[in-house]
C-alpha positions as CSV (number, residue, x, y, z in Angstrom):
1,X,0.0,0.0,0.0
2,X,1.2,3.5,-0.7
3,X,0.1,6.6,1.3
4,X,0.2,10.2,0.2
5,X,-0.6,13.3,2.2
6,X,-3.2,15.7,0.8
7,X,-2.3,19.3,1.8
8,X,-3.4,22.8,1.3
9,X,-1.2,25.9,1.8
10,X,-1.3,29.4,2.9
11,X,1.4,31.9,1.8
12,X,2.3,34.7,4.2
13,X,5.0,37.2,4.9
14,X,7.1,37.3,8.1
15,X,9.9,39.8,8.7
16,X,9.8,40.7,5.0
17,X,10.3,37.1,3.9
18,X,7.7,35.1,1.9
19,X,6.8,31.8,3.7
20,X,4.4,29.0,3.2
21,X,2.4,27.1,5.9
22,X,1.2,23.6,4.8
23,X,-1.9,22.0,6.4
24,X,-2.5,18.3,6.1
25,X,-6.2,17.8,5.2
26,X,-6.3,14.2,4.3
27,X,-4.7,11.0,2.9
28,X,-4.7,9.3,-0.4
29,X,-3.9,5.6,-0.4
30,X,-3.2,3.2,-3.2
31,X,-4.0,-0.4,-2.2
32,X,-1.8,-3.3,-3.4
33,X,-4.8,-4.1,-5.7
34,X,-4.3,-0.7,-7.4
35,X,-7.5,0.8,-6.1
36,X,-7.2,4.5,-5.0
37,X,-9.0,6.1,-2.1
38,X,-9.0,9.6,-0.5
39,X,-9.9,10.3,3.1
40,X,-10.5,13.9,4.0
41,X,-10.2,14.8,7.7
42,X,-13.2,17.2,7.6
43,X,-15.4,14.3,6.4
44,X,-14.1,11.5,8.6
45,X,-17.0,9.0,7.9
46,X,-16.6,9.2,4.1
47,X,-14.1,7.5,1.9
48,X,-13.8,8.8,-1.7
49,X,-12.8,6.5,-4.5
50,X,-10.4,7.7,-7.2
51,X,-10.8,6.5,-10.8
52,X,-9.0,7.3,-14.1
53,X,-11.2,9.6,-16.2
54,X,-12.1,6.8,-18.5
55,X,-13.0,4.4,-15.7
56,X,-15.0,7.1,-13.9
57,X,-17.1,7.7,-17.1
58,X,-17.9,4.0,-17.4
59,X,-18.9,3.8,-13.7
60,X,-21.1,6.8,-14.0
61,X,-22.8,5.4,-17.1
62,X,-23.4,2.1,-15.3
63,X,-24.8,3.8,-12.2
64,X,-22.0,2.5,-9.9
């Protein structure tokens, strides 16, 4: 399994220097089977499934 952080950022200035603050908002995981999932911390009871664009279109047409 592979895990990836999902982040957002805020750019700000401190003492005349540009800085960036990163906020971790979720995780993306790729299972050994190749399936991809996203978990967003502000929606803890929901797991999102990630598809390639072509797969997503087929799933939508089949009502899955």
